[in-house]
PyMOL commands that place a pseudoatom at each C-alpha (Angstrom):
pseudoatom trace, name=CA, resn=UNK, resi=1, chain=A, elem=C, hetatm=0, pos=[-2.330, 73.707, 251.710]
pseudoatom trace, name=CA, resn=UNK, resi=2, chain=A, elem=C, hetatm=0, pos=[0.377, 71.375, 252.924]
pseudoatom trace, name=CA, resn=UNK, resi=3, chain=A, elem=C, hetatm=0, pos=[1.112, 68.359, 250.732]
pseudoatom trace, name=CA, resn=UNK, resi=4, chain=A, elem=C, hetatm=0, pos=[0.354, 65.961, 253.585]
pseudoatom trace, name=CA, resn=UNK, resi=5, chain=A, elem=C, hetatm=0, pos=[-3.256, 67.192, 253.705]
pseudoatom trace, name=CA, resn=UNK, resi=6, chain=A, elem=C, hetatm=0, pos=[-3.718, 66.505, 249.993]
pseudoatom trace, name=CA, resn=UNK, resi=7, chain=A, elem=C, hetatm=0, pos=[-2.522, 62.923, 250.542]
pseudoatom trace, name=CA, resn=UNK, resi=8, chain=A, elem=C, hetatm=0, pos=[-4.759, 62.453, 253.599]
pseudoatom trace, name=CA, resn=UNK, resi=9, chain=A, elem=C, hetatm=0, pos=[-7.825, 63.856, 251.862]
pseudoatom trace, name=CA, resn=UNK, resi=10, chain=A, elem=C, hetatm=0, pos=[-7.167, 61.512, 248.925]
pseudoatom trace, name=CA, resn=UNK, resi=11, chain=A, elem=C, hetatm=0, pos=[-6.800, 58.636, 251.392]
pseudoatom trace, name=CA, resn=UNK, resi=12, chain=A, elem=C, hetatm=0, pos=[-10.084, 59.532, 253.085]
pseudoatom trace, name=CA, resn=UNK, resi=13, chain=A, elem=C, hetatm=0, pos=[-11.904, 59.680, 249.732]
pseudoatom trace, name=CA, resn=UNK, resi=14, chain=A, elem=C, hetatm=0, pos=[-10.463, 56.315, 248.647]
pseudoatom trace, name=CA, resn=UNK, resi=15, chain=A, elem=C, hetatm=0, pos=[-11.269, 54.617, 251.947]
pseudoatom trace, name=CA, resn=UNK, resi=16, chain=A, elem=C, hetatm=0, pos=[-14.758, 56.133, 251.859]
pseudoatom trace, name=CA, resn=UNK, resi=17, chain=A, elem=C, hetatm=0, pos=[-15.272, 54.779, 248.341]
pseudoatom trace, name=CA, resn=UNK, resi=18, chain=A, elem=C, hetatm=0, pos=[-14.099, 51.399, 249.621]
pseudoatom trace, name=CA, resn=UNK, resi=19, chain=A, elem=C, hetatm=0, pos=[-17.006, 51.354, 252.046]
pseudoatom trace, name=CA, resn=UNK, resi=20, chain=A, elem=C, hetatm=0, pos=[-19.319, 51.406, 249.023]
pseudoatom trace, name=CA, resn=UNK, resi=21, chain=A, elem=C, hetatm=0, pos=[-17.534, 48.710, 246.987]
pseudoatom trace, name=CA, resn=UNK, resi=22, chain=A, elem=C, hetatm=0, pos=[-16.312, 46.284, 249.652]
pseudoatom trace, name=CA, resn=UNK, resi=23, chain=A, elem=C, hetatm=0, pos=[-13.461, 44.863, 247.561]
pseudoatom trace, name=CA, resn=UNK, resi=24, chain=A, elem=C, hetatm=0, pos=[-10.448, 45.924, 249.711]
pseudoatom trace, name=CA, resn=UNK, resi=25, chain=A, elem=C, hetatm=0, pos=[-8.570, 47.230, 246.642]
pseudoatom trace, name=CA, resn=UNK, resi=26, chain=A, elem=C, hetatm=0, pos=[-9.466, 50.870, 247.294]
pseudoatom trace, name=CA, resn=UNK, resi=27, chain=A, elem=C, hetatm=0, pos=[-8.643, 50.320, 250.948]
pseudoatom trace, name=CA, resn=UNK, resi=28, chain=A, elem=C, hetatm=0, pos=[-5.136, 49.225, 249.924]
pseudoatom trace, name=CA, resn=UNK, resi=29, chain=A, elem=C, hetatm=0, pos=[-4.673, 52.302, 247.732]
pseudoatom trace, name=CA, resn=UNK, resi=30, chain=A, elem=C, hetatm=0, pos=[-6.144, 54.516, 250.474]
pseudoatom trace, name=CA, resn=UNK, resi=31, chain=A, elem=C, hetatm=0, pos=[-3.685, 53.166, 253.037]
pseudoatom trace, name=CA, resn=UNK, resi=32, chain=A, elem=C, hetatm=0, pos=[-0.842, 53.764, 250.582]
pseudoatom trace, name=CA, resn=UNK, resi=33, chain=A, elem=C, hetatm=0, pos=[-2.038, 57.364, 250.095]
pseudoatom trace, name=CA, resn=UNK, resi=34, chain=A, elem=C, hetatm=0, pos=[-2.195, 57.868, 253.870]
pseudoatom trace, name=CA, resn=UNK, resi=35, chain=A, elem=C, hetatm=0, pos=[1.391, 56.632, 254.187]
pseudoatom trace, name=CA, resn=UNK, resi=36, chain=A, elem=C, hetatm=0, pos=[2.336, 58.953, 251.310]
pseudoatom trace, name=CA, resn=UNK, resi=37, chain=A, elem=C, hetatm=0, pos=[0.835, 61.737, 253.427]
pseudoatom trace, name=CA, resn=UNK, resi=38, chain=A, elem=C, hetatm=0, pos=[2.908, 60.598, 256.378]
pseudoatom trace, name=CA, resn=UNK, resi=39, chain=A, elem=C, hetatm=0, pos=[6.010, 60.789, 254.183]
pseudoatom trace, name=CA, resn=UNK, resi=40, chain=A, elem=C, hetatm=0, pos=[5.009, 64.316, 253.135]
pseudoatom trace, name=CA, resn=UNK, resi=41, chain=A, elem=C, hetatm=0, pos=[4.488, 65.290, 256.786]
pseudoatom trace, name=CA, resn=UNK, resi=42, chain=A, elem=C, hetatm=0, pos=[7.999, 64.021, 257.555]
pseudoatom trace, name=CA, resn=UNK, resi=43, chain=A, elem=C, hetatm=0, pos=[9.392, 66.366, 254.856]
pseudoatom trace, name=CA, resn=UNK, resi=44, chain=A, elem=C, hetatm=0, pos=[10.411, 63.959, 252.090]
pseudoatom trace, name=CA, resn=UNK, resi=45, chain=A, elem=C, hetatm=0, pos=[10.536, 65.156, 248.501]
pseudoatom trace, name=CA, resn=UNK, resi=46, chain=A, elem=C, hetatm=0, pos=[7.485, 64.928, 246.261]
pseudoatom trace, name=CA, resn=UNK, resi=47, chain=A, elem=C, hetatm=0, pos=[9.187, 62.263, 244.136]
pseudoatom trace, name=CA, resn=UNK, resi=48, chain=A, elem=C, hetatm=0, pos=[9.850, 60.160, 247.245]
pseudoatom trace, name=CA, resn=UNK, resi=49, chain=A, elem=C, hetatm=0, pos=[6.237, 60.604, 248.404]
pseudoatom trace, name=CA, resn=UNK, resi=50, chain=A, elem=C, hetatm=0, pos=[4.946, 59.272, 245.082]
pseudoatom trace, name=CA, resn=UNK, resi=51, chain=A, elem=C, hetatm=0, pos=[7.481, 56.449, 245.109]
pseudoatom trace, name=CA, resn=UNK, resi=52, chain=A, elem=C, hetatm=0, pos=[6.461, 55.362, 248.609]
pseudoatom trace, name=CA, resn=UNK, resi=53, chain=A, elem=C, hetatm=0, pos=[2.738, 55.615, 247.848]
pseudoatom trace, name=CA, resn=UNK, resi=54, chain=A, elem=C, hetatm=0, pos=[3.131, 53.856, 244.490]
pseudoatom trace, name=CA, resn=UNK, resi=55, chain=A, elem=C, hetatm=0, pos=[5.175, 50.943, 245.763]
pseudoatom trace, name=CA, resn=UNK, resi=56, chain=A, elem=C, hetatm=0, pos=[2.917, 50.468, 248.785]
pseudoatom trace, name=CA, resn=UNK, resi=57, chain=A, elem=C, hetatm=0, pos=[-0.177, 50.784, 246.596]
pseudoatom trace, name=CA, resn=UNK, resi=58, chain=A, elem=C, hetatm=0, pos=[1.008, 47.995, 244.311]
pseudoatom trace, name=CA, resn=UNK, resi=59, chain=A, elem=C, hetatm=0, pos=[2.153, 45.793, 247.209]
pseudoatom trace, name=CA, resn=UNK, resi=60, chain=A, elem=C, hetatm=0, pos=[-1.037, 46.245, 249.237]
pseudoatom trace, name=CA, resn=UNK, resi=61, chain=A, elem=C, hetatm=0, pos=[-3.231, 45.702, 246.168]
pseudoatom trace, name=CA, resn=UNK, resi=62, chain=A, elem=C, hetatm=0, pos=[-1.386, 42.449, 245.433]
pseudoatom trace, name=CA, resn=UNK, resi=63, chain=A, elem=C, hetatm=0, pos=[-1.797, 41.416, 249.085]
pseudoatom trace, name=CA, resn=UNK, resi=64, chain=A, elem=C, hetatm=0, pos=[-5.530, 42.175, 248.926]
pseudoatom trace, name=CA, resn=UNK, resi=65, chain=A, elem=C, hetatm=0, pos=[-5.825, 40.137, 245.724]
pseudoatom trace, name=CA, resn=UNK, resi=66, chain=A, elem=C, hetatm=0, pos=[-4.000, 37.167, 247.243]
pseudoatom trace, name=CA, resn=UNK, resi=67, chain=A, elem=C, hetatm=0, pos=[-6.223, 37.367, 250.320]
pseudoatom trace, name=CA, resn=UNK, resi=68, chain=A, elem=C, hetatm=0, pos=[-9.355, 37.273, 248.135]
pseudoatom trace, name=CA, resn=UNK, resi=69, chain=A, elem=C, hetatm=0, pos=[-8.021, 34.269, 246.186]
pseudoatom trace, name=CA, resn=UNK, resi=70, chain=A, elem=C, hetatm=0, pos=[-7.191, 32.331, 249.368]
pseudoatom trace, name=CA, resn=UNK, resi=71, chain=A, elem=C, hetatm=0, pos=[-10.546, 33.171, 250.895]
pseudoatom trace, name=CA, resn=UNK, resi=72, chain=A, elem=C, hetatm=0, pos=[-12.240, 31.915, 247.749]
pseudoatom trace, name=CA, resn=UNK, resi=73, chain=A, elem=C, hetatm=0, pos=[-15.892, 31.342, 247.056]
pseudoatom trace, name=CA, resn=UNK, resi=74, chain=A, elem=C, hetatm=0, pos=[-17.612, 28.598, 249.014]
pseudoatom trace, name=CA, resn=UNK, resi=75, chain=A, elem=C, hetatm=0, pos=[-18.921, 25.715, 246.914]
pseudoatom trace, name=CA, resn=UNK, resi=76, chain=A, elem=C, hetatm=0, pos=[-22.529, 26.133, 245.849]
pseudoatom trace, name=CA, resn=UNK, resi=77, chain=A, elem=C, hetatm=0, pos=[-25.020, 24.453, 248.118]
pseudoatom trace, name=CA, resn=UNK, resi=78, chain=A, elem=C, hetatm=0, pos=[-27.561, 22.100, 246.562]
pseudoatom trace, name=CA, resn=UNK, resi=79, chain=A, elem=C, hetatm=0, pos=[-31.055, 23.478, 246.353]
pseudoatom trace, name=CA, resn=UNK, resi=80, chain=A, elem=C, hetatm=0, pos=[-33.130, 22.637, 249.404]
pseudoatom trace, name=CA, resn=UNK, resi=81, chain=A, elem=C, hetatm=0, pos=[-35.899, 21.341, 247.160]
pseudoatom trace, name=CA, resn=UNK, resi=82, chain=A, elem=C, hetatm=0, pos=[-33.766, 18.627, 245.508]
pseudoatom trace, name=CA, resn=UNK, resi=83, chain=A, elem=C, hetatm=0, pos=[-35.196, 15.236, 246.392]
pseudoatom trace, name=CA, resn=UNK, resi=84, chain=A, elem=C, hetatm=0, pos=[-38.689, 16.558, 247.109]
pseudoatom trace, name=CA, resn=UNK, resi=85, chain=A, elem=C, hetatm=0, pos=[-41.715, 14.852, 245.623]
pseudoatom trace, name=CA, resn=UNK, resi=86, chain=A, elem=C, hetatm=0, pos=[-44.181, 16.866, 243.541]
pseudoatom trace, name=CA, resn=UNK, resi=87, chain=A, elem=C, hetatm=0, pos=[-47.641, 16.079, 242.256]
pseudoatom trace, name=CA, resn=UNK, resi=88, chain=A, elem=C, hetatm=0, pos=[-48.221, 16.975, 238.618]
pseudoatom trace, name=CA, resn=UNK, resi=89, chain=A, elem=C, hetatm=0, pos=[-51.435, 18.938, 238.152]
pseudoatom trace, name=CA, resn=UNK, resi=90, chain=A, elem=C, hetatm=0, pos=[-51.257, 19.502, 234.405]
pseudoatom trace, name=CA, resn=UNK, resi=91, chain=A, elem=C, hetatm=0, pos=[-48.979, 18.550, 231.505]
pseudoatom trace, name=CA, resn=UNK, resi=92, chain=A, elem=C, hetatm=0, pos=[-48.490, 21.155, 228.785]
pseudoatom trace, name=CA, resn=UNK, resi=93, chain=A, elem=C, hetatm=0, pos=[-48.058, 20.361, 225.097]
pseudoatom trace, name=CA, resn=UNK, resi=94, chain=A, elem=C, hetatm=0, pos=[-44.417, 21.503, 225.133]
pseudoatom trace, name=CA, resn=UNK, resi=95, chain=A, elem=C, hetatm=0, pos=[-43.434, 18.919, 227.784]
pseudoatom trace, name=CA, resn=UNK, resi=96, chain=A, elem=C, hetatm=0, pos=[-43.519, 21.307, 230.729]
pseudoatom trace, name=CA, resn=UNK, resi=97, chain=A, elem=C, hetatm=0, pos=[-45.908, 20.887, 233.622]
pseudoatom trace, name=CA, resn=UNK, resi=98, chain=A, elem=C, hetatm=0, pos=[-47.616, 22.703, 236.469]
pseudoatom trace, name=CA, resn=UNK, resi=99, chain=A, elem=C, hetatm=0, pos=[-46.937, 20.931, 239.751]
pseudoatom trace, name=CA, resn=UNK, resi=100, chain=A, elem=C, hetatm=0, pos=[-48.130, 21.264, 243.317]
pseudoatom trace, name=CA, resn=UNK, resi=101, chain=A, elem=C, hetatm=0, pos=[-45.287, 21.710, 245.802]
pseudoatom trace, name=CA, resn=UNK, resi=102, chain=A, elem=C, hetatm=0, pos=[-45.068, 23.426, 249.188]
pseudoatom trace, name=CA, resn=UNK, resi=103, chain=A, elem=C, hetatm=0, pos=[-48.629, 24.699, 249.000]
pseudoatom trace, name=CA, resn=UNK, resi=104, chain=A, elem=C, hetatm=0, pos=[-48.212, 26.430, 245.648]
pseudoatom trace, name=CA, resn=UNK, resi=105, chain=A, elem=C, hetatm=0, pos=[-48.119, 25.651, 241.957]
pseudoatom trace, name=CA, resn=UNK, resi=106, chain=A, elem=C, hetatm=0, pos=[-44.790, 25.738, 240.135]
pseudoatom trace, name=CA, resn=UNK, resi=107, chain=A, elem=C, hetatm=0, pos=[-43.581, 25.485, 236.563]
pseudoatom trace, name=CA, resn=UNK, resi=108, chain=A, elem=C, hetatm=0, pos=[-41.625, 22.299, 235.952]
pseudoatom trace, name=CA, resn=UNK, resi=109, chain=A, elem=C, hetatm=0, pos=[-39.808, 20.538, 233.152]
pseudoatom trace, name=CA, resn=UNK, resi=110, chain=A, elem=C, hetatm=0, pos=[-38.534, 17.014, 232.703]
pseudoatom trace, name=CA, resn=UNK, resi=111, chain=A, elem=C, hetatm=0, pos=[-34.863, 16.297, 233.278]
pseudoatom trace, name=CA, resn=UNK, resi=112, chain=A, elem=C, hetatm=0, pos=[-34.621, 14.529, 229.913]
pseudoatom trace, name=CA, resn=UNK, resi=113, chain=A, elem=C, hetatm=0, pos=[-37.127, 14.027, 227.104]
pseudoatom trace, name=CA, resn=UNK, resi=114, chain=A, elem=C, hetatm=0, pos=[-36.996, 10.271, 227.859]
pseudoatom trace, name=CA, resn=UNK, resi=115, chain=A, elem=C, hetatm=0, pos=[-38.270, 10.777, 231.432]
pseudoatom trace, name=CA, resn=UNK, resi=116, chain=A, elem=C, hetatm=0, pos=[-41.730, 9.212, 231.639]
pseudoatom trace, name=CA, resn=UNK, resi=117, chain=A, elem=C, hetatm=0, pos=[-44.619, 11.457, 232.563]
pseudoatom trace, name=CA, resn=UNK, resi=118, chain=A, elem=C, hetatm=0, pos=[-46.066, 10.368, 235.879]
pseudoatom trace, name=CA, resn=UNK, resi=119, chain=A, elem=C, hetatm=0, pos=[-48.396, 11.794, 238.501]
pseudoatom trace, name=CA, resn=UNK, resi=120, chain=A, elem=C, hetatm=0, pos=[-45.621, 12.019, 241.128]
pseudoatom trace, name=CA, resn=UNK, resi=121, chain=A, elem=C, hetatm=0, pos=[-42.012, 12.919, 240.283]
pseudoatom trace, name=CA, resn=UNK, resi=122, chain=A, elem=C, hetatm=0, pos=[-38.836, 13.912, 242.132]
pseudoatom trace, name=CA, resn=UNK, resi=123, chain=A, elem=C, hetatm=0, pos=[-37.110, 17.286, 241.976]
pseudoatom trace, name=CA, resn=UNK, resi=124, chain=A, elem=C, hetatm=0, pos=[-33.532, 16.873, 240.722]
pseudoatom trace, name=CA, resn=UNK, resi=125, chain=A, elem=C, hetatm=0, pos=[-32.592, 20.547, 240.276]
pseudoatom trace, name=CA, resn=UNK, resi=126, chain=A, elem=C, hetatm=0, pos=[-33.931, 24.045, 239.908]
pseudoatom trace, name=CA, resn=UNK, resi=127, chain=A, elem=C, hetatm=0, pos=[-33.392, 26.507, 237.069]
pseudoatom trace, name=CA, resn=UNK, resi=128, chain=A, elem=C, hetatm=0, pos=[-34.447, 29.833, 238.458]
pseudoatom trace, name=CA, resn=UNK, resi=129, chain=A, elem=C, hetatm=0, pos=[-38.027, 29.245, 239.582]
pseudoatom trace, name=CA, resn=UNK, resi=130, chain=A, elem=C, hetatm=0, pos=[-38.534, 26.183, 237.352]
pseudoatom trace, name=CA, resn=UNK, resi=131, chain=A, elem=C, hetatm=0, pos=[-38.315, 22.749, 238.951]
pseudoatom trace, name=CA, resn=UNK, resi=132, chain=A, elem=C, hetatm=0, pos=[-36.478, 20.016, 237.032]
pseudoatom trace, name=CA, resn=UNK, resi=133, chain=A, elem=C, hetatm=0, pos=[-38.157, 16.628, 237.472]
pseudoatom trace, name=CA, resn=UNK, resi=134, chain=A, elem=C, hetatm=0, pos=[-37.181, 12.973, 237.185]
pseudoatom trace, name=CA, resn=UNK, resi=135, chain=A, elem=C, hetatm=0, pos=[-38.827, 9.644, 237.922]
pseudoatom trace, name=CA, resn=UNK, resi=136, chain=A, elem=C, hetatm=0, pos=[-35.816, 8.621, 240.067]
pseudoatom trace, name=CA, resn=UNK, resi=137, chain=A, elem=C, hetatm=0, pos=[-34.931, 10.042, 243.472]
pseudoatom trace, name=CA, resn=UNK, resi=138, chain=A, elem=C, hetatm=0, pos=[-31.627, 11.962, 243.253]
pseudoatom trace, name=CA, resn=UNK, resi=139, chain=A, elem=C, hetatm=0, pos=[-28.665, 10.701, 245.262]
for i in range(1, 139): cmd.bond("trace and resi %d" % i, "trace and resi %d" % (i + 1))
show_as sticks, trace
zoom trace
């Protein structure tokens, strides 16, 4: 089997694996392997093929990393429920409550132990599926 086919098969496997991960790092290495295969097809020595693929692999991986950093993660959006008013149905002995909100009952806890227990409270945050309540409307 010609050396170029080994490089191209490796490139296809790496790019195929990239489709599963979605990180672009394997894509960078796969492109470098494909170019290593191109170098083999052109008749360069094995050492030169590895040098070309290695240098391009490092450079493309660094480029992919920089692209991911610049793209960044968008800031978290506030929960849609923040600011909503709930009606407390039952207070538990441990300070938690069952509240009525959006046609269902939810577990809730007070924002601070000093928050007064009232019949109607405001949602200030969520912790998983637990609503965090306060007697003041959040800003």
